[in-house]
N, C-alpha and C positions, 0 to 999 in steps of 0.2 A: 294328638292330642295335647290339647288346649295349655294355654297359663295358667295354672294354681296360685292362689295368695302363699306365701310362704307363711304366714300366721293371720290369724280372725282378725290382729291390730290393723291391717291391712284395709278392713272394711269399715268404712265409716258408719255411725250408729245415724239411725234418723232422726232427725233433729225435731222436737214435741213444740210445736209453735204453742198451745193452749198451755204448757207449763211455763213458758218463757214469757208469757203474756201476762200471768197469773205472778208470777215473781214482778215482773216492771211493775204490774199495779200496785201493788203490794208496800213495795219499794217508793213508789210514786205517793203514795197514802202518807208515808212516815216524812217526805220528803229528802229521801235517802240515795232515790236515783240518780246514779253516778250523769255529769254532765254529758260527758262522754257513752252513756250507756246505749242510747239508738243508734249510735256507729258502733260500737261492738255488735250488734244485736246485728246491724246490718254484713257485718262480715264474715260472722259465724258460719254461717254455710258454703263459706270460699276457705276455710283454716281447717286445721287438723288438730284444734282444741281439744277435740275427743279423746285424743289420745295421751293427752297428758293425765294420766295414772292417777286416780284421787288415793290416798290414803284413810286408813284410821284416824290422823294425825287431824285431817283436813274436816272430820265429821266433829272432832272435839273444839271445831273454832267456832262450830254452829250457836252456844249458847251465848258468847261473847259478842258476835257479830250482830246475832239478834236484838241483844239489848243496845248495840250503837245503832244499829238501826232505829228504834225505836225514840232515840237520843238524836237524828237526823243528821247521824253519821254520812257521808258519801263513802259509801265501802269501796266502791270502784278506786278512789285515792289511799282510802288506809288501808286496805287490803287486796292489792290487785291482782295476786296471784288467786286467792281466795273465791273471786267475784269472778276471777276467768273461768275456774273449774266449778264454777256455781251456774253459769252457763250453758256447760258444757257438757254437766255429769247429772244425767234426770233424775239419778238415785240422792246425789246432794243437796240438789234444788229441790225435791218433794221433803226431805228433813228439815230443810231450811224454811221453806214456807210452814211446815206443819209448825215447829218454833214459836216464828212470828205471831201465827194464829194462838198459840198458848199464852205467850205473853204480852200481846196486845188487847 
């Protein structure tokens, strides 16, 4: 009998590099890419950030953070928890990039 994971949380979700690249490009476009953003990206494959559960409340932040991006705010500095979840969660990232396209 092999060892079975206790739950699905023990299995990491593959990182979608094209989505991360699109997010990075959008934030650079508005001069809102965090100074340490590339360091975060290099670490993400070695972390368990994807286990930080997103909540409905995280999606409520999207309009405010998107407006700040348009104003050139460093969201890694201003919203560190949101930025971490943005890098790790494909659904949150997709909704955020979609909102950026709407407001820009």
